[in-house]
C-alpha positions, 0 to 999 in steps of 0.5 A: 500500499506504501508503494502505490500511495508513493507512485500515486503521490508522484504522479499527482505531483508530476501532473501539477508540475506540468500543468503549468508548462502547458499553460506557459506554451500556450501564452508564449506562443510555443504552440503556435510555433509548433503548428507553423513548423509542421506546416512548413515541414509538410510544404517542403516535403511536398515539394521534395516529393514532387521532384522524386514523383514516383509517376516519372518512372516505370510503364505505370504512374501509380502503384496497382490498387487504392492509395490516398490521403486526406487532411482538413483543418478548421480554426475561429477566433473570437474578440474584437473581430470574429474569424473562422477558416476550414480547409480541406484537401485530398488525392486518391489513386488507383491502379488496376492493370494498364489503367491508372486513375488520379483525382484530387480535390482542395477547398478553402473558405474564410470569413471575417465578421459577417464577411467571406473572405476566401471561397476556393475549390479545385478539383481534378481527374486523370485517367492513363491508359498504357499500352506498353512501357512507353506510349499511353493515352490519357483523359483529364478534367479539371475544375476551378472556382475562386469567388474572388477571381476575374474568372470566377470558374475555369474548367478544362476537359481533354484527352490525347496520346502520350508518350515516354521518349526517355525511360531509363534509371538516369533520365525519363521524359514524357510528353502529352498533348491533345484537343480538349474543351475549356469553360470560363465564367467571369465574375461579371457573369460572362461565360465562353466555351470553346475548343482549347488544346493542352501540352504537357511535359515532365523531364526528370534527370539523375546526376547521381544518388544525391542530385537530380533536376526536373523540368515541368511544363504545362500549357493550355490554350484557347482563344479566350486566353492562354495559361502556361507554367514552367518549374525547373527544380534542383534536388538534393538528397544530402543524407537520409536525413538532409534533403532540399530543393531549388525551384524556379517557376514561372506562370503566364496568363495572357488575360491577367494584368501582369501577364508573367509572374515568377517565384524562386523557392528553397524548401529544405527537410532537416531530420534528426 
């Protein structure tokens, strides 16, 4: 009985000592800092994963069977101004035989007081059918909604052939292109449906076991506007615990006030 009582006393004391620590973590901002560290780490890992995308290798873009992930976050503040934010994102892949399927969705909603400050939704679906380890056909559908953008609704459906021009351990390069239909509806209510075309390129080169280069290009063109992106990246895997990626991304929108937008970024992940 004395031994039990002693352990109970120590446990109670530990809880009493721990309680102020939890309170201090919240008051000094440590909790917020930890959340931000997690967010930045996850973003960096996503950028690095883009550079080592498994879809670049082999005859099939995704492993056989189902795989997926889903993330949800919500926050609210109550004070001089009430605010609230909700975010949802997820991806799902399915591989069966020579067929590959990919579905991705993302949504964000924000509110300040009685005013909506953010309302966005994005979804994309792609199916690939491989005929051999180099030639495949694709079908792609994408939809984007932004309640505060000039083009409130922007949707595209297209299909066509794809080919892996290079497919070795050191270097892979695939391109796909085809016709499609694009639908755009502006915030003013004007809508346009017209034929368009899609061209996409994915290039990967492995210098050695630690250094690789990627260059991804996408182009959607129609009479209404031309959208293009190019992402050039250099990836370093220094060890099992240190990885980094330098990337230079260029976005072009022929209808935007600033047609070109360039972004230089560095992602670094440290583990120990």
